[in-house]
PDB file with one MODEL, atoms N, CA, C and O in Angstrom:
MODEL        1
ATOM      1  N   TYR A   1     -13.279   6.416  -3.923  1.00  0.00           N
ATOM      2  CA  TYR A   1     -13.145   5.278  -3.329  1.00  0.00           C
ATOM      3  C   TYR A   1     -12.989   4.492  -4.787  1.00  0.00           C
ATOM      4  O   TYR A   1     -13.407   4.753  -5.916  1.00  0.00           O
ATOM      5  N   HIS A   2     -12.323   3.586  -4.328  1.00  0.00           N
ATOM      6  CA  HIS A   2     -11.799   2.637  -5.601  1.00  0.00           C
ATOM      7  C   HIS A   2     -11.888   1.248  -4.905  1.00  0.00           C
ATOM      8  O   HIS A   2     -11.238   0.977  -3.895  1.00  0.00           O
ATOM      9  N   ASP A   3     -12.748   0.382  -5.527  1.00  0.00           N
ATOM     10  CA  ASP A   3     -12.561  -1.371  -5.237  1.00  0.00           C
ATOM     11  C   ASP A   3     -11.184  -1.882  -5.909  1.00  0.00           C
ATOM     12  O   ASP A   3     -11.007  -1.501  -7.066  1.00  0.00           O
ATOM     13  N   PHE A   4     -10.510  -2.432  -5.518  1.00  0.00           N
ATOM     14  CA  PHE A   4      -9.240  -3.152  -5.537  1.00  0.00           C
ATOM     15  C   PHE A   4      -9.622  -4.879  -5.510  1.00  0.00           C
ATOM     16  O   PHE A   4     -10.479  -5.309  -4.738  1.00  0.00           O
ATOM     17  N   LYS A   5      -8.904  -5.725  -6.404  1.00  0.00           N
ATOM     18  CA  LYS A   5      -9.374  -6.855  -6.835  1.00  0.00           C
ATOM     19  C   LYS A   5      -8.232  -7.807  -6.605  1.00  0.00           C
ATOM     20  O   LYS A   5      -7.329  -7.797  -7.441  1.00  0.00           O
ATOM     21  N   VAL A   6      -8.164  -8.497  -5.746  1.00  0.00           N
ATOM     22  CA  VAL A   6      -6.921  -9.577  -6.093  1.00  0.00           C
ATOM     23  C   VAL A   6      -5.985  -9.656  -7.477  1.00  0.00           C
ATOM     24  O   VAL A   6      -6.411  -9.742  -8.629  1.00  0.00           O
ATOM     25  N   GLU A   7      -4.743  -9.609  -7.089  1.00  0.00           N
ATOM     26  CA  GLU A   7      -3.335  -9.452  -7.654  1.00  0.00           C
ATOM     27  C   GLU A   7      -3.278  -8.200  -8.449  1.00  0.00           C
ATOM     28  O   GLU A   7      -2.597  -8.034  -9.461  1.00  0.00           O
ATOM     29  N   ASP A   8      -4.291  -7.086  -7.719  1.00  0.00           N
ATOM     30  CA  ASP A   8      -3.943  -5.623  -8.574  1.00  0.00           C
ATOM     31  C   ASP A   8      -2.832  -5.720  -7.359  1.00  0.00           C
ATOM     32  O   ASP A   8      -2.779  -6.212  -6.232  1.00  0.00           O
ATOM     33  N   LEU A   9      -1.611  -4.647  -8.609  1.00  0.00           N
ATOM     34  CA  LEU A   9      -0.411  -4.113  -8.030  1.00  0.00           C
ATOM     35  C   LEU A   9      -0.427  -2.568  -7.232  1.00  0.00           C
ATOM     36  O   LEU A   9      -0.445  -1.684  -8.088  1.00  0.00           O
ATOM     37  N   VAL A  10      -0.425  -2.116  -6.094  1.00  0.00           N
ATOM     38  CA  VAL A  10      -0.669  -0.626  -5.273  1.00  0.00           C
ATOM     39  C   VAL A  10       0.544  -0.646  -4.991  1.00  0.00           C
ATOM     40  O   VAL A  10       1.447  -1.481  -4.938  1.00  0.00           O
ATOM     41  N   LEU A  11       0.321   1.064  -4.717  1.00  0.00           N
ATOM     42  CA  LEU A  11       1.334   2.015  -3.685  1.00  0.00           C
ATOM     43  C   LEU A  11       0.602   2.298  -2.577  1.00  0.00           C
ATOM     44  O   LEU A  11      -0.608   2.469  -2.429  1.00  0.00           O
ATOM     45  N   ILE A  12       1.992   2.334  -1.427  1.00  0.00           N
ATOM     46  CA  ILE A  12       0.913   2.968  -0.478  1.00  0.00           C
ATOM     47  C   ILE A  12       1.878   4.416   0.236  1.00  0.00           C
ATOM     48  O   ILE A  12       2.848   4.601   0.971  1.00  0.00           O
ATOM     49  N   ALA A  13       1.004   5.102  -0.439  1.00  0.00           N
ATOM     50  CA  ALA A  13       1.377   6.983   0.326  1.00  0.00           C
ATOM     51  C   ALA A  13       1.650   7.206   1.869  1.00  0.00           C
ATOM     52  O   ALA A  13       0.851   7.057   2.793  1.00  0.00           O
ATOM     53  N   TYR A  14       3.033   7.616   1.923  1.00  0.00           N
ATOM     54  CA  TYR A  14       3.489   7.897   3.133  1.00  0.00           C
ATOM     55  C   TYR A  14       2.739   8.798   3.911  1.00  0.00           C
ATOM     56  O   TYR A  14       1.739   8.921   3.204  1.00  0.00           O
ATOM     57  N   SER A  15       2.558   9.504   4.890  1.00  0.00           N
ATOM     58  CA  SER A  15       1.446  10.040   5.505  1.00  0.00           C
ATOM     59  C   SER A  15       2.407  11.089   6.422  1.00  0.00           C
ATOM     60  O   SER A  15       2.103  12.227   6.779  1.00  0.00           O
ATOM     61  N   ASP A  16       3.604  10.387   6.681  1.00  0.00           N
ATOM     62  CA  ASP A  16       4.415  11.702   7.786  1.00  0.00           C
ATOM     63  C   ASP A  16       5.454  12.283   6.297  1.00  0.00           C
ATOM     64  O   ASP A  16       6.565  12.795   6.441  1.00  0.00           O
ATOM     65  N   ILE A  17       5.023  12.137   5.422  1.00  0.00           N
ATOM     66  CA  ILE A  17       6.676  13.045   4.829  1.00  0.00           C
ATOM     67  C   ILE A  17       6.113  14.939   4.666  1.00  0.00           C
ATOM     68  O   ILE A  17       6.730  15.617   3.845  1.00  0.00           O
ATOM     69  N   ALA A  18       5.224  15.460   5.305  1.00  0.00           N
ATOM     70  CA  ALA A  18       5.365  16.616   5.428  1.00  0.00           C
ATOM     71  C   ALA A  18       5.870  17.096   6.627  1.00  0.00           C
ATOM     72  O   ALA A  18       6.116  18.302   6.669  1.00  0.00           O
ATOM     73  N   ALA A  19       6.098  16.356   7.703  1.00  0.00           N
ATOM     74  CA  ALA A  19       7.335  16.414   8.802  1.00  0.00           C
ATOM     75  C   ALA A  19       8.775  16.708   8.345  1.00  0.00           C
ATOM     76  O   ALA A  19       9.492  17.324   9.132  1.00  0.00           O
ATOM     77  N   SER A  20       9.268  16.332   7.159  1.00  0.00           N
ATOM     78  CA  SER A  20      10.519  16.178   6.628  1.00  0.00           C
ATOM     79  C   SER A  20      11.086  17.797   6.562  1.00  0.00           C
ATOM     80  O   SER A  20      10.404  18.766   6.895  1.00  0.00           O
ATOM     81  N   ARG A  21      11.813  17.828   6.300  1.00  0.00           N
ATOM     82  CA  ARG A  21      13.021  19.254   5.669  1.00  0.00           C
ATOM     83  C   ARG A  21      12.921  19.438   4.524  1.00  0.00           C
ATOM     84  O   ARG A  21      12.562  20.464   3.947  1.00  0.00           O
ATOM     85  N   PHE A  22      13.389  17.950   3.893  1.00  0.00           N
ATOM     86  CA  PHE A  22      13.640  17.585   2.424  1.00  0.00           C
ATOM     87  C   PHE A  22      12.499  16.685   1.833  1.00  0.00           C
ATOM     88  O   PHE A  22      12.507  15.525   1.421  1.00  0.00           O
ATOM     89  N   VAL A  23      11.485  17.662   1.942  1.00  0.00           N
ATOM     90  CA  VAL A  23       9.722  16.849   1.404  1.00  0.00           C
ATOM     91  C   VAL A  23      10.188  16.411  -0.088  1.00  0.00           C
ATOM     92  O   VAL A  23       9.783  15.332  -0.518  1.00  0.00           O
ATOM     93  N   LYS A  24      11.119  17.312  -0.967  1.00  0.00           N
ATOM     94  CA  LYS A  24      11.492  17.072  -2.547  1.00  0.00           C
ATOM     95  C   LYS A  24      11.884  15.892  -2.739  1.00  0.00           C
ATOM     96  O   LYS A  24      11.502  15.164  -3.656  1.00  0.00           O
ATOM     97  N   PHE A  25      12.895  15.541  -1.651  1.00  0.00           N
ATOM     98  CA  PHE A  25      14.128  14.398  -1.725  1.00  0.00           C
ATOM     99  C   PHE A  25      13.140  13.278  -1.314  1.00  0.00           C
ATOM    100  O   PHE A  25      13.429  12.149  -1.709  1.00  0.00           O
ATOM    101  N   GLU A  26      11.922  13.441  -0.516  1.00  0.00           N
ATOM    102  CA  GLU A  26      11.582  12.010  -0.299  1.00  0.00           C
ATOM    103  C   GLU A  26      10.675  11.162  -0.445  1.00  0.00           C
ATOM    104  O   GLU A  26       9.548  11.562  -0.154  1.00  0.00           O
ATOM    105  N   GLU A  27      10.799   9.848  -0.890  1.00  0.00           N
ATOM    106  CA  GLU A  27       9.661   8.856  -1.399  1.00  0.00           C
ATOM    107  C   GLU A  27       8.603   9.211  -0.934  1.00  0.00           C
ATOM    108  O   GLU A  27       8.715   9.724   0.180  1.00  0.00           O
ATOM    109  N   LYS A  28       7.324   9.134  -1.443  1.00  0.00           N
ATOM    110  CA  LYS A  28       6.227   9.561  -1.876  1.00  0.00           C
ATOM    111  C   LYS A  28       5.266   8.186  -1.090  1.00  0.00           C
ATOM    112  O   LYS A  28       4.533   8.243  -0.104  1.00  0.00           O
ATOM    113  N   PHE A  29       5.594   7.087  -1.904  1.00  0.00           N
ATOM    114  CA  PHE A  29       5.071   6.432  -2.139  1.00  0.00           C
ATOM    115  C   PHE A  29       6.063   4.661  -1.620  1.00  0.00           C
ATOM    116  O   PHE A  29       7.226   4.406  -1.933  1.00  0.00           O
ATOM    117  N   LYS A  30       5.262   3.887  -0.923  1.00  0.00           N
ATOM    118  CA  LYS A  30       6.488   2.504  -0.889  1.00  0.00           C
ATOM    119  C   LYS A  30       5.766   1.283  -1.560  1.00  0.00           C
ATOM    120  O   LYS A  30       4.536   1.272  -1.612  1.00  0.00           O
ATOM    121  N   GLY A  31       6.322   0.517  -1.944  1.00  0.00           N
ATOM    122  CA  GLY A  31       5.869  -0.558  -2.447  1.00  0.00           C
ATOM    123  C   GLY A  31       6.397  -0.989  -4.018  1.00  0.00           C
ATOM    124  O   GLY A  31       7.223  -0.175  -4.429  1.00  0.00           O
ATOM    125  N   PRO A  32       6.195  -1.741  -4.679  1.00  0.00           N
ATOM    126  CA  PRO A  32       4.683  -1.861  -5.470  1.00  0.00           C
ATOM    127  C   PRO A  32       4.256  -3.116  -4.359  1.00  0.00           C
ATOM    128  O   PRO A  32       5.175  -3.670  -3.755  1.00  0.00           O
ATOM    129  N   TYR A  33       3.140  -3.449  -4.167  1.00  0.00           N
ATOM    130  CA  TYR A  33       2.591  -4.477  -2.990  1.00  0.00           C
ATOM    131  C   TYR A  33       1.544  -4.917  -4.658  1.00  0.00           C
ATOM    132  O   TYR A  33       1.259  -4.276  -5.670  1.00  0.00           O
ATOM    133  N   TYR A  34       1.273  -6.267  -4.187  1.00  0.00           N
ATOM    134  CA  TYR A  34      -0.039  -6.818  -4.532  1.00  0.00           C
ATOM    135  C   TYR A  34      -1.103  -6.960  -3.735  1.00  0.00           C
ATOM    136  O   TYR A  34      -0.829  -6.993  -2.536  1.00  0.00           O
ATOM    137  N   ILE A  35      -2.408  -7.068  -4.071  1.00  0.00           N
ATOM    138  CA  ILE A  35      -3.425  -7.268  -3.198  1.00  0.00           C
ATOM    139  C   ILE A  35      -3.824  -8.990  -3.082  1.00  0.00           C
ATOM    140  O   ILE A  35      -4.283  -9.629  -4.029  1.00  0.00           O
ATOM    141  N   TYR A  36      -3.486  -9.671  -1.460  1.00  0.00           N
ATOM    142  CA  TYR A  36      -3.369 -10.983  -1.848  1.00  0.00           C
ATOM    143  C   TYR A  36      -4.763 -11.234  -1.324  1.00  0.00           C
ATOM    144  O   TYR A  36      -5.401 -12.141  -1.859  1.00  0.00           O
ATOM    145  N   LYS A  37      -5.178 -10.713  -0.588  1.00  0.00           N
ATOM    146  CA  LYS A  37      -6.590 -11.257  -0.256  1.00  0.00           C
ATOM    147  C   LYS A  37      -7.652 -10.173   0.120  1.00  0.00           C
ATOM    148  O   LYS A  37      -6.981  -9.330   0.716  1.00  0.00           O
ATOM    149  N   LYS A  38      -8.618  -9.851   0.100  1.00  0.00           N
ATOM    150  CA  LYS A  38     -10.117  -8.753   0.125  1.00  0.00           C
ATOM    151  C   LYS A  38     -10.090  -9.365   1.556  1.00  0.00           C
ATOM    152  O   LYS A  38      -9.608 -10.461   1.841  1.00  0.00           O
ATOM    153  N   LEU A  39     -10.728  -8.417   2.480  1.00  0.00           N
ATOM    154  CA  LEU A  39     -11.189  -8.878   3.627  1.00  0.00           C
ATOM    155  C   LEU A  39     -12.123  -8.446   4.039  1.00  0.00           C
ATOM    156  O   LEU A  39     -12.865  -9.087   4.784  1.00  0.00           O
ATOM    157  N   ARG A  40     -12.382  -7.019   3.598  1.00  0.00           N
ATOM    158  CA  ARG A  40     -13.825  -6.282   3.784  1.00  0.00           C
ATOM    159  C   ARG A  40     -13.363  -4.798   2.593  1.00  0.00           C
ATOM    160  O   ARG A  40     -12.353  -4.609   1.916  1.00  0.00           O
ATOM    161  N   ASN A  41     -14.764  -3.889   2.792  1.00  0.00           N
ATOM    162  CA  ASN A  41     -14.581  -2.971   2.140  1.00  0.00           C
ATOM    163  C   ASN A  41     -13.515  -2.165   2.623  1.00  0.00           C
ATOM    164  O   ASN A  41     -13.636  -1.540   3.676  1.00  0.00           O
ATOM    165  N   SER A  42     -12.225  -2.121   1.765  1.00  0.00           N
ATOM    166  CA  SER A  42     -11.017  -0.829   2.013  1.00  0.00           C
ATOM    167  C   SER A  42     -10.327  -1.542   2.907  1.00  0.00           C
ATOM    168  O   SER A  42      -9.712  -0.844   3.713  1.00  0.00           O
ATOM    169  N   VAL A  43     -10.208  -2.860   3.056  1.00  0.00           N
ATOM    170  CA  VAL A  43      -8.978  -3.373   4.245  1.00  0.00           C
ATOM    171  C   VAL A  43      -9.051  -4.866   3.315  1.00  0.00           C
ATOM    172  O   VAL A  43      -9.967  -5.650   3.069  1.00  0.00           O
ATOM    173  N   TYR A  44      -7.064  -4.790   2.814  1.00  0.00           N
ATOM    174  CA  TYR A  44      -6.734  -5.778   2.355  1.00  0.00           C
ATOM    175  C   TYR A  44      -5.394  -6.174   3.120  1.00  0.00           C
ATOM    176  O   TYR A  44      -4.665  -5.580   3.915  1.00  0.00           O
ATOM    177  N   LYS A  45      -5.387  -7.518   2.498  1.00  0.00           N
ATOM    178  CA  LYS A  45      -4.006  -8.296   3.240  1.00  0.00           C
ATOM    179  C   LYS A  45      -2.701  -7.798   1.766  1.00  0.00           C
ATOM    180  O   LYS A  45      -2.874  -7.814   0.547  1.00  0.00           O
ATOM    181  N   LEU A  46      -2.094  -7.605   2.173  1.00  0.00           N
ATOM    182  CA  LEU A  46      -1.072  -7.304   0.639  1.00  0.00           C
ATOM    183  C   LEU A  46       0.107  -7.820   0.680  1.00  0.00           C
ATOM    184  O   LEU A  46       0.517  -7.922   1.836  1.00  0.00           O
ATOM    185  N   GLN A  47       0.980  -8.269  -0.289  1.00  0.00           N
ATOM    186  CA  GLN A  47       2.368  -8.447  -0.014  1.00  0.00           C
ATOM    187  C   GLN A  47       2.929  -8.394  -1.398  1.00  0.00           C
ATOM    188  O   GLN A  47       2.484  -8.445  -2.545  1.00  0.00           O
ATOM    189  N   THR A  48       4.328  -8.248  -0.698  1.00  0.00           N
ATOM    190  CA  THR A  48       5.705  -7.586  -1.396  1.00  0.00           C
ATOM    191  C   THR A  48       5.885  -8.233  -2.977  1.00  0.00           C
ATOM    192  O   THR A  48       5.766  -7.657  -4.059  1.00  0.00           O
ATOM    193  N   ARG A  49       6.259  -9.830  -2.634  1.00  0.00           N
ATOM    194  CA  ARG A  49       6.207 -10.638  -3.905  1.00  0.00           C
ATOM    195  C   ARG A  49       5.504 -12.221  -3.407  1.00  0.00           C
ATOM    196  O   ARG A  49       5.300 -12.672  -2.280  1.00  0.00           O
ATOM    197  N   GLU A  50       5.263 -12.778  -4.718  1.00  0.00           N
ATOM    198  CA  GLU A  50       4.807 -14.057  -4.606  1.00  0.00           C
ATOM    199  C   GLU A  50       5.746 -14.645  -3.127  1.00  0.00           C
ATOM    200  O   GLU A  50       6.943 -14.404  -2.973  1.00  0.00           O
ATOM    201  N   TYR A  51       4.923 -15.418  -2.173  1.00  0.00           N
ATOM    202  CA  TYR A  51       5.575 -15.681  -1.017  1.00  0.00           C
ATOM    203  C   TYR A  51       6.102 -15.104  -0.424  1.00  0.00           C
ATOM    204  O   TYR A  51       7.153 -15.643  -0.079  1.00  0.00           O
ATOM    205  N   SER A  52       5.935 -14.064  -0.006  1.00  0.00           N
ATOM    206  CA  SER A  52       6.964 -13.131   0.606  1.00  0.00           C
ATOM    207  C   SER A  52       6.012 -12.449   1.748  1.00  0.00           C
ATOM    208  O   SER A  52       4.791 -12.394   1.602  1.00  0.00           O
ATOM    209  N   LYS A  53       6.713 -11.917   2.940  1.00  0.00           N
ATOM    210  CA  LYS A  53       5.521 -11.541   3.579  1.00  0.00           C
ATOM    211  C   LYS A  53       3.962 -10.625   3.449  1.00  0.00           C
ATOM    212  O   LYS A  53       3.784  -9.503   2.973  1.00  0.00           O
ATOM    213  N   VAL A  54       3.101 -11.448   3.977  1.00  0.00           N
ATOM    214  CA  VAL A  54       1.448 -10.838   3.980  1.00  0.00           C
ATOM    215  C   VAL A  54       1.364 -10.046   5.100  1.00  0.00           C
ATOM    216  O   VAL A  54       1.555 -10.514   6.222  1.00  0.00           O
ATOM    217  N   PHE A  55       1.055  -8.715   4.875  1.00  0.00           N
ATOM    218  CA  PHE A  55       0.376  -7.558   5.991  1.00  0.00           C
ATOM    219  C   PHE A  55      -1.196  -7.173   5.863  1.00  0.00           C
ATOM    220  O   PHE A  55      -1.812  -7.723   4.950  1.00  0.00           O
ATOM    221  N   LYS A  56      -1.833  -6.344   6.637  1.00  0.00           N
ATOM    222  CA  LYS A  56      -3.036  -5.844   6.457  1.00  0.00           C
ATOM    223  C   LYS A  56      -2.707  -4.599   6.466  1.00  0.00           C
ATOM    224  O   LYS A  56      -1.970  -3.983   7.235  1.00  0.00           O
ATOM    225  N   ALA A  57      -3.453  -4.172   5.327  1.00  0.00           N
ATOM    226  CA  ALA A  57      -3.447  -2.496   5.062  1.00  0.00           C
ATOM    227  C   ALA A  57      -5.012  -1.867   4.931  1.00  0.00           C
ATOM    228  O   ALA A  57      -5.746  -2.637   4.312  1.00  0.00           O
ATOM    229  N   TYR A  58      -5.627  -0.710   5.356  1.00  0.00           N
ATOM    230  CA  TYR A  58      -6.589   0.342   5.092  1.00  0.00           C
ATOM    231  C   TYR A  58      -6.501   1.103   3.874  1.00  0.00           C
ATOM    232  O   TYR A  58      -5.516   1.806   3.648  1.00  0.00           O
ATOM    233  N   PHE A  59      -7.116   1.043   3.366  1.00  0.00           N
ATOM    234  CA  PHE A  59      -7.282   2.350   2.013  1.00  0.00           C
ATOM    235  C   PHE A  59      -8.571   2.860   2.359  1.00  0.00           C
ATOM    236  O   PHE A  59      -9.615   2.304   2.700  1.00  0.00           O
ATOM    237  N   ASN A  60      -8.064   4.711   2.095  1.00  0.00           N
ATOM    238  CA  ASN A  60      -9.319   5.288   1.996  1.00  0.00           C
ATOM    239  C   ASN A  60      -9.919   5.814   0.609  1.00  0.00           C
ATOM    240  O   ASN A  60     -11.041   6.320   0.575  1.00  0.00           O
TER     241      ASN A  60
ENDMDL
END
């Protein structure tokens, strides 16, 4: 468990990579994203760049 802070830079791991035949050539992460807002433990709003689209993400 890691407690991220607002403005931390994070990457999101793809969970469906194992289904691909070309696993070693697939991207394993997407991002980087900035933590825009912390909603509660392990739930954050992320933003791609300043003033761009914001979305919710869950972390384990």
